[in-house]
C-alpha positions as CSV (number, residue, x, y, z in Angstrom):
1,M,60.2,55.7,44.4
2,S,61.4,54.2,41.0
3,K,59.6,55.9,37.9
4,I,58.9,54.6,34.3
5,N,59.0,56.8,31.4
6,I,55.6,57.1,29.9
7,D,57.3,57.0,26.4
8,E,58.9,53.9,27.2
9,V,55.1,52.2,28.3
10,K,54.1,53.9,24.8
11,K,56.8,51.7,23.1
12,I,55.8,49.0,24.9
13,I,52.2,49.0,24.2
14,E,53.1,49.5,20.1
15,L,55.7,46.7,20.1
16,F,53.0,44.7,21.9
17,E,50.3,45.8,19.1
18,S,53.0,45.0,16.1
19,F,53.7,41.1,17.4
20,N,49.8,40.4,17.6
21,I,49.8,39.4,21.3
22,N,47.1,39.2,23.7
23,K,49.2,39.4,27.0
24,F,52.4,40.2,28.4
25,K,54.2,40.8,31.8
26,I,57.4,42.3,32.6
27,K,58.6,41.8,35.8
28,N,62.1,42.9,37.8
29,N,63.0,44.1,41.3
30,K,62.2,47.7,40.5
31,F,58.9,47.5,38.6
32,E,56.0,45.2,37.3
33,L,54.4,46.0,33.7
34,E,51.6,43.7,32.6
35,V,49.2,44.5,29.5
36,D,46.3,42.5,28.5
37,K,44.2,43.3,25.3
38,N,41.4,41.5,26.7
39,S,41.1,43.6,30.1
40,V,39.2,46.7,30.7
41,Q,42.4,47.6,32.6
42,N,44.9,47.4,29.8
43,V,48.2,48.1,31.4
44,S,48.9,47.7,35.0
45,Y,52.3,49.0,36.7
46,S,53.5,48.8,40.2
47,V,56.5,49.4,42.1
48,P,57.3,47.1,45.3
49,N,56.1,48.7,48.5
50,Q,54.3,51.4,46.4
51,Q,50.9,52.3,45.1
52,Q,49.8,50.3,41.9
53,V,49.5,52.6,38.9
54,E,46.6,51.8,36.3
55,I,47.1,53.2,32.7
56,S,43.8,52.6,30.4
57,N,45.5,53.0,26.7
58,N,42.4,54.2,24.6
59,S,45.2,55.5,22.1
60,T,45.8,54.3,18.4
61,A,49.3,53.0,19.5
62,S,49.1,50.2,16.9
63,E,48.9,53.1,14.0
64,T,52.4,54.5,14.7
65,K,55.6,51.9,14.3
66,I,58.6,52.2,16.0
67,E,61.2,52.3,13.2
68,P,64.5,53.8,14.2
69,A,66.4,55.6,10.9
70,D,68.9,52.9,10.5
71,E,66.6,50.7,9.6
72,K,66.1,51.5,6.1
73,D,68.1,48.6,4.6
74,V,66.6,46.1,7.1
75,K,64.3,43.1,6.0
76,I,62.0,41.9,8.4
77,I,61.4,37.8,7.7
78,E,57.9,37.1,8.0
79,S,55.9,33.6,8.8
80,P,54.3,32.7,5.3
81,I,52.0,30.4,7.1
82,P,50.4,29.5,10.8
83,G,52.5,27.0,12.5
84,T,55.3,26.3,14.9
85,F,58.8,27.9,14.2
86,Y,62.0,26.1,14.6
87,R,65.3,27.6,14.4
88,A,67.4,24.4,14.0
89,P,66.2,20.9,12.0
90,S,65.8,19.0,15.4
91,P,66.7,19.6,19.0
92,E,70.0,18.5,18.9
93,D,71.3,20.4,16.0
94,D,72.8,24.0,15.8
95,P,70.0,26.6,14.5
96,F,70.1,27.4,11.0
97,V,71.1,31.0,11.8
98,N,72.5,33.1,14.3
99,V,72.7,36.5,15.4
100,G,75.8,38.0,13.2
101,D,75.4,35.3,10.4
102,D,76.0,36.4,7.0
103,I,73.4,34.8,4.7
104,K,72.7,35.2,1.0
105,V,69.6,34.3,-1.4
106,G,68.1,30.6,-0.7
107,D,69.9,30.0,2.9
108,V,67.4,28.5,5.3
109,L,66.3,30.6,8.3
110,G,64.4,28.3,9.9
111,I,61.3,26.0,9.4
112,V,57.7,26.3,10.0
113,E,55.8,23.2,11.2
114,A,52.1,23.0,9.9
115,M,50.3,20.1,10.1
116,K,53.2,17.8,10.4
117,V,54.6,19.3,7.4
118,M,57.8,20.8,7.5
119,N,58.2,24.3,5.7
120,K,61.9,25.7,4.9
121,I,61.8,29.6,5.2
122,E,64.5,30.4,3.0
123,S,66.1,33.9,2.4
124,E,64.6,36.3,0.0
125,V,68.2,38.5,0.8
126,S,71.6,38.4,1.6
127,G,72.7,40.3,4.4
128,K,73.5,39.7,7.9
129,V,71.3,38.5,10.6
130,T,70.9,41.2,13.3
131,E,67.9,39.9,15.3
132,I,66.1,36.7,15.9
133,L,62.5,38.0,16.8
134,C,61.1,34.5,17.3
135,E,62.0,31.7,20.0
136,D,62.4,28.2,18.9
137,S,59.4,26.0,19.2
138,E,57.1,29.4,19.4
139,P,53.3,29.2,17.5
140,V,53.3,31.7,14.9
141,E,50.6,33.2,12.9
142,Y,50.7,34.1,9.1
143,G,52.9,37.6,9.3
144,T,54.8,36.8,12.6
145,K,58.0,38.6,12.3
146,L,60.9,35.7,12.9
147,L,64.2,37.6,11.7
148,K,65.7,40.7,11.0
149,I,68.6,41.0,8.2
150,K,70.6,43.9,7.7
151,L,70.9,44.1,3.8
152,S,74.3,44.2,2.0
């Protein structure tokens, strides 16, 4: 029987809470994990050809954040407004930034379209893009985490 570590499930739930999403599902050939905030059954985990396990998460997972020690000098860029996040100026163009790119203050990191107005998201810091947290054309809310930048 394939097993999943309960600490890994807790970390997934914490990430789920930190991104303010309502439902997600992870599935591969060894297991399936589904989390739904609006369901009485909060977490469902199953293994193919095995019995399904259900976990009710009544803990305060959203109060604790996963912050590795090496993220002290990391800046997370958040959306200043609700809208649609775009990584490039148009579908045919290259993204403004990619993982590994060096950036400086004022560089455009992306665009958030709100009510047909394109709002440039400019960097407030200099550093290296370490992670893209939001997909192209994805709806975002105020405070949605967009990118991680390792400060230089």
